[in-house]
N, C-alpha and C positions, 0 to 999 in steps of 0.2 A: 441461424435464421438469416434470411435474405430480405430484400426490400418488399417483395410481394407477400411473404409470410408476415412481416411487420404490418403491412397495410391490412391484411386480413384480420389480424389480431386487434388492431385499433378499431376497424370497422365493426367488429363484433362487440367490443366492449363499450363503444360509444353510440351504437345504433345509427351509424351514418353509412352512406354508400361508399363503396370502394373508390369511386372516381373522386368523390369529395375528399376522402382521406388522402388519396394520392396527391391532389392539388395542395392540401395543407402541408403534407410532408415535403413536397417540392418547394413550397414557399419558405418553409423553415430552413431547408438546406441552402436555398438561394440567398437567404438573409445572412446565414453564417458565412458563406463564401464572399458575399459583398463586403461584410465587415472585415473579413480576413484580408481582402485585397487592399483595403485602406490601412491595414496594420492594427485594427482595433481588436480587442479581446471580446469574446462573447461568453458571458457567465450565465449559466442556468443554475440558480441557487438550489443547493441540495443535490444536484446531479453532477455538475462539473464545469470546466472552463476550456474553451477552445482559444488557442492563441497562436500567433505566428512566430516562428523561431527562425533566426537568421543563421545560415550555414556559411562559413567562410570558404573561400577558394582553397583548394588543397591539392597535393600531389597524390596520385593513385597509380596503380599498376594494372595493365591489361593482363588478366589471368592466362589468356591463351598464348601471348607472345612474351610476357614479362616486361614489355616496353612501359616506360614511365609516361603517364599522361597527366594533363592538368584538368582537374574537376572544377568547373566554375562555381562561383558563389550561388546560393539559392535560398529560397524561403520555403519553410515546411509548416504545414498546419499540425499543431500538436494538441493533444487532449489530456487534461489533468482531471482525474476523478475527484469529485467533491466528497464531503463527509457523508452525505446520505447514501451515495453509491458505494463508498467504501464500507459503510456499516452494513448495507444490504448484502454485500458479498463476503463479509467476514465469516470465517468458520466459527462454529459455536465453541465456546471454551469448555474443556472437559471439567466435570465436577471436581471440586476440591477434595483431596484425599482426607478422609477422617482419620486422625491419629488419636490413639487412646490418651486420655488425660493423664498427665504425669503428676505424681504426688509431689507436693512442695519439697524442695531440697532441704535437708536437715542443716541446721546451723553448725558451722564448724566451731568447735570449742578449742581454745588454745590449751595445750597440755604442757605442764611444767616438765622440764627435763629432770630425770631422776638424779639424785646426788651421786657422785662417783663412789664406787665401792671402795671400802677400806682395804688396804693391803692385807692380805691374809698372813697368818703366822706360818712360819716354816716348821714343818714337822720333821723331826729327826728320828 
């Protein structure tokens, strides 16, 4: 789904014009970016959280030449899905397997050891 598909879907479900929905969507995205520029997190309860993550400067390699290059520090916008989004995307659990009921285990009874056999007579 792309932006225009999303706008069409929202316009149909809310009975608003596409231009009005586009303006609302643009305002939402502008608000998220404005908060991100100041380092604030944007939490949409039940949906997720947009936050800014700092990336430290690091060494990298140019894949074409193999030359070592310095990659500068940067900030990235990250999204963490909330419980509502995770639950909506969760795969259904397979039904539990039914196992036949087992008969209760018999009690173990202690058995006395048999007395040792008497030595037999020698037959001649």
